[in-house]
C-alpha positions in Angstrom: 134.0 139.1 117.4 133.5 135.4 116.9 136.8 135.3 114.7 138.6 137.1 117.7 137.2 134.8 120.2 138.3 131.7 118.5 141.9 132.9 118.3 144.6 131.7 120.7 146.7 134.2 122.6 150.2 134.5 121.3 152.7 134.9 124.5 155.3 137.5 124.0 158.1 136.6 126.4 160.7 139.4 127.0 163.9 137.8 128.0 166.3 140.6 128.8 168.1 142.1 131.6 170.9 140.8 133.6 169.4 141.3 137.0 172.3 143.2 138.7 170.5 143.3 142.1 170.7 139.4 142.2 174.3 139.3 141.9 176.3 137.0 142.1 173.5 134.5 141.3 172.6 136.5 138.2 175.5 137.7 136.0 176.4 138.2 132.3 177.1 134.7 131.6 173.7 133.6 133.3 171.4 136.5 133.3 168.3 136.4 135.6 165.9 134.8 133.1 168.3 131.6 133.2 168.4 131.5 137.0 166.6 128.8 139.0 165.3 130.0 142.3 165.0 126.6 143.9 167.3 124.2 141.9 164.6 123.2 139.4 163.4 125.0 136.3 164.7 128.4 135.4 162.5 131.7 135.5 162.4 131.6 131.7 161.2 128.0 131.6 158.5 128.6 134.5 157.3 131.6 132.4 156.9 129.5 129.1 155.3 126.7 130.9 152.6 129.1 132.4 151.3 129.7 128.9 151.8 126.3 127.3 148.2 125.3 127.2 147.7 124.7 123.3 144.0 125.3 123.7 144.5 128.8 124.8 147.9 129.8 123.7 149.8 129.9 120.6 153.6 128.9 120.5 155.5 131.8 122.2 157.6 134.5 120.6 160.7 135.1 122.8 162.6 138.5 122.3 166.0 138.2 123.5 169.6 139.2 122.9 171.3 137.8 119.9 174.0 136.2 122.0 171.5 134.4 124.1 169.5 132.9 121.1 171.0 129.4 121.5 170.6 129.4 125.3 166.9 130.4 125.0 166.4 127.6 122.4 167.9 125.1 124.6 166.1 126.2 127.5 162.7 125.9 125.8 163.7 122.5 124.3 164.5 121.3 127.8 161.1 122.5 129.0 159.2 120.8 126.2 158.2 124.1 124.5 157.9 123.7 120.7 157.2 125.9 117.9 158.7 129.1 119.5 159.8 132.1 117.2 162.9 133.9 118.5 163.4 137.7 117.8 167.1 138.4 118.5 168.2 141.9 119.2 171.5 143.1 118.3 171.6 145.2 121.3 169.1 146.3 124.0 166.7 149.0 123.1 164.0 148.6 125.8 160.6 147.1 125.8 158.8 149.5 123.4 161.0 148.3 120.2 161.0 144.7 121.4 157.1 144.5 121.7 156.7 146.5 118.4 158.8 144.0 116.6 156.6 141.2 117.9 153.5 143.1 116.8 154.9 143.6 113.4 155.6 139.9 113.3 152.1 138.8 114.1 150.3 136.7 111.6 147.1 138.7 111.8 146.3 142.3 113.1 143.4 140.8 115.4 145.9 138.6 117.1 145.9 138.9 120.8 149.5 139.3 122.3 150.2 138.6 125.9 153.4 140.3 126.9 155.3 138.5 129.7 158.7 139.4 131.4 160.5 136.2 131.7 162.0 136.7 135.1 158.8 137.1 137.3 157.3 134.6 139.6 153.5 133.9 139.8 152.6 131.4 142.7 148.8 131.4 141.8 148.5 130.2 138.1 144.7 129.9 138.5 144.4 133.7 139.3 146.9 134.5 136.4 144.6 132.5 134.1 141.5 134.0 135.2 143.0 137.5 134.9 144.1 136.8 131.4 140.6 135.7 130.5 139.1 139.0 131.7 141.9 140.9 130.1 141.3 139.1 126.7 137.7 140.3 126.7 138.8 143.9 127.2 141.4 143.7 124.6 138.9 142.5 122.0 136.8 145.5 123.1 139.6 147.8 121.9 141.8 148.3 125.2 145.5 148.2 126.0 145.2 145.9 128.9 147.8 145.8 131.7 147.7 143.9 134.8 147.8 145.4 138.3 148.7 143.4 141.4 146.9 144.3 144.7 149.6 145.5 147.0 150.0 143.7 150.2 152.7 146.2 151.6 153.9 149.8 151.0 156.5 148.7 148.4 158.8 151.6 147.2 160.5 149.4 144.5 157.5 149.1 142.2 155.6 151.6 140.1 151.8 151.9 140.5 148.6 152.3 138.6 145.6 154.1 139.9 142.5 152.2 139.0 139.5 154.0 137.6 135.9 153.3 136.6 134.9 149.8 135.1 135.3 149.5 131.3 134.6 145.7 131.0 134.1 142.7 133.2 137.0 142.7 135.6 138.8 145.5 133.8 139.1 149.2 134.8 140.3 152.3 133.2 143.9 153.1 134.1 143.8 156.6 135.4 147.4 157.2 135.8 150.8 155.5 136.1 153.0 156.5 139.0 156.7 156.2 139.3 158.2 154.4 142.3 157.0 156.3 145.3 158.6 157.1 148.7 157.5 155.1 151.7 155.1 157.5 153.0 153.3 157.7 149.6 153.4 154.0 149.2 151.6 153.7 152.6 148.9 155.9 151.4 148.5 154.0 148.1 147.9 150.7 150.0 145.4 152.4 152.4 143.6 154.0 149.4 142.9 150.8 147.7 142.8 152.2 144.1 146.5 151.9 143.6 148.0 148.6 142.1 151.5 147.3 141.5 152.5 147.9 137.9 153.4 144.2 136.8 154.7 144.9 133.4 152.4 142.2 132.0 150.3 143.5 129.0 147.5 142.2 126.7 146.3 143.8 123.5 145.7 143.1 119.9 148.8 143.8 117.5 146.6 146.2 115.5 145.7 148.4 118.4 149.4 148.4 119.9 150.9 149.3 116.5 148.2 152.1 116.0 149.1 153.6 119.4 152.9 153.3 118.8 152.4 155.1 115.5 150.4 157.8 117.4 152.7 158.3 120.4 156.0 157.0 119.2 156.5 157.5 115.6 160.2 157.9 116.2 160.3 154.3 117.2 158.1 152.7 114.8 159.8 154.3 111.6 163.1 152.5 112.4 161.5 149.4 113.8 159.5 148.9 110.7 162.6 149.1 108.6 164.4 146.8 111.0 161.8 144.0 110.5 161.2 144.6 106.9 164.8 143.9 106.2 165.5 141.3 108.9 167.1 138.1 108.2 164.8 135.1 109.0 166.0 131.6 109.4 164.9 128.6 111.1 162.3 130.2 113.4 164.6 133.2 114.1 164.2 136.6 113.2 167.3 139.1 113.0 166.4 142.6 112.7 168.5 144.7 110.7 171.1 146.3 113.0 171.5 149.6 111.3 167.8 150.4 111.4 167.5 148.8 114.9 170.4 151.1 116.2 168.6 154.2 115.1 165.6 153.4 117.2 165.5 155.2 120.6 165.6 152.9 123.7 162.3 153.3 125.6 159.9 151.4 127.7 156.5 150.5 126.5 155.1 152.4 129.5 156.7 155.6 128.6 156.2 155.2 124.9 152.5 154.3 124.9 150.9 153.2 128.2 151.2 156.5 130.1 150.0 158.5 127.0 147.0 156.4 125.5 143.5 157.1 126.5 142.8 153.3 125.7 144.6 151.7 128.7 142.7 149.3 131.1 144.0 147.6 134.1 142.8 144.1 135.3 143.4 143.8 139.1 144.9 140.4 140.2 146.2 138.7 143.3 148.4 135.9 141.7 151.4 135.6 144.2 153.4 137.8 141.9 156.9 139.1 142.3 159.6 140.5 139.8 162.3 139.3 142.2 164.1 142.5 141.9 166.3 142.1 145.1 167.4 139.5 147.5 164.7 140.8 149.9 162.2 139.9 147.4 163.6 136.4 146.9 163.4 135.8 150.7 159.7 137.0 150.6 158.7 134.4 148.1 161.0 131.6 149.1 160.0 128.6 151.2 161.2 129.1 154.7 161.8 126.9 157.7 160.4 127.5 161.3 163.0 130.2 162.0 162.1 132.1 158.6 165.3 131.0 157.0 165.3 130.4 153.2 168.2 128.0 152.5 169.2 126.5 149.3 172.4 124.2 148.7 174.9 122.8 151.1 173.9 125.2 154.2 173.8 124.5 157.8 172.0 127.1 159.9 172.5 127.2 163.8 170.6 129.6 166.1 169.8 131.9 163.0 166.5 133.3 161.8 165.1 135.5 159.1 168.0 134.9 156.7 168.4 133.9 153.0 171.4 131.7 152.6 172.3 130.1 149.2 175.3 128.1 148.1 176.1 126.9 144.6 179.2 125.1 145.7 181.0 125.6 149.0 179.4 124.5 152.3 178.1 127.5 154.2 177.3 127.7 157.9 175.5 130.5 159.5 175.8 130.7 163.2 173.7 133.3 165.2 172.9 135.4 162.1 169.7 137.4 161.9 168.1 138.9 158.8 171.0 138.4 156.5 171.6 137.5 152.9 174.5 135.3 152.3 175.0 133.9 148.7 178.0 131.9 147.6 179.0 130.8 144.1 182.1 129.0 143.0 183.8 132.4 142.6 182.1 135.1 144.6 180.4 135.5 148.1 177.8 138.1 148.8 176.9 139.2 152.5 174.4 141.9 153.0 171.7 142.6 155.7 168.2 141.9 154.2 167.0 145.5 154.6 169.9 146.8 152.4 169.7 144.1 149.8 168.8 146.8 147.2 172.2 148.2 147.4 173.8 145.1 145.7 174.0 147.2 142.5 176.3 149.5 144.3 178.5 146.6 145.1 178.7 145.7 141.4 179.3 149.2 140.4 182.2 149.4 142.9 183.6 146.1 141.6 183.5 147.4 138.1 185.5 150.5 139.2 188.1 148.3 140.9 188.7 146.4 137.6 186.5 143.3 138.3 185.2 143.2 134.8 185.4 139.5 133.7 181.9 138.9 132.2 181.3 135.6 134.4 181.7 137.7 137.5 179.4 140.7 137.2 175.9 141.4 136.0 176.2 144.4 134.0 172.7 144.8 132.2 169.4 146.3 133.5 167.4 144.5 135.9 
C-alpha cells in the first residue's frame, strides 16, 4: 500500500468526437476538444491543466485520432504541458479500446489511471481534486471508480448511476447504470437523491482494469493486445497496428466493463461539471449579462434576453430576441431556439443529405 500511495496518478485524456451538436463551432477541421468556450484556452488545454500538478500527476497520456496528432501536440505545447505520450488511433473504436491501450502502455500494473474526456468543463477544481483523492483511496482498495455528478435538474441528456452503500471514505457501490431517461423518470431521480449523472470520468489501477476487460470483454482485449504489441513507437507517440485494431469491436467502457463488473464504486461530486453536449448546456455554464444573455465576439444585443449569441467574424446584432441561440462563423450561421438546441445534429444530417460535405463545414463524428 505504501508503494501505491507514493505513485502519481497518470491522466488518460480521451480526445475524440467532433461534437456535432455544437456545429458550426465544432466541426471536422476543429473538433470539440480544440474549441475555446470563451476565446481563451481550448477544452483540451483546460483539461490538461486540471491535472498538471507534478506532485500528484504524471505527464498525461492522450488518446486521439491519428490525423489530430500534430494538433494535440501543438495544443499541449502551447499550454506548457510537457512529457505527454500520444496514442494515435487509425480510426475510432470507442472508449473501451482506447482505455485498454492506455492500460497496456502503463509502466507498472499498480499505476492509477484517471480517465478524462477532453471536452468537459469543471468550474470547481477544488471539488474535483477532493473527489480524485477520495477515488484514489477506493481504487487502491480494488475498486473501479467512476465519478457521479449530483444533479441540479431533471436532465434527460445524461446517463445516471444509482448510488449504493459506502465501500470506502467518500465512495459508494455503483448499484446500476441507467441510460438517458425520459423527463418524468429524470424528475424522480432528482427527488430520490441516490441517482447521479454519469460523468464519464474514471479512476482505477491498470491491473484491475485489464483484468476486468479480460473477464467481460475478451473479444476486445485479444485484438487490442496485438495492436499494442506490434505498435510503432516513435518520439513519444504510439501507433497501434491498424490491422489488429480494426478487428476490435467498437464499444464504450461503460458497456464493456462498468455495467458488468461487481467492483464498481462511484464518488459523488459537485464540481460545476458539464459535458457541453448542446448549445443549451453552453448557455447554462456561460457567463451572462443582466438579461441572461451569453455573448461572445462582435455582438450587440438590444432589448433581448436569455440568449446565447456568438460570432467568430461578422458583426451580429440581436434585436428583441428571446431564448435563442445564434452562432456565426466565417462560413456558416446557426439560428435555433434554446429549447431545441439538441436538434442541431438533425441540421447537420440534413446538410449532408443535401450535399454539403466539405470537411471544414460539418462535424461528422460522435459527440
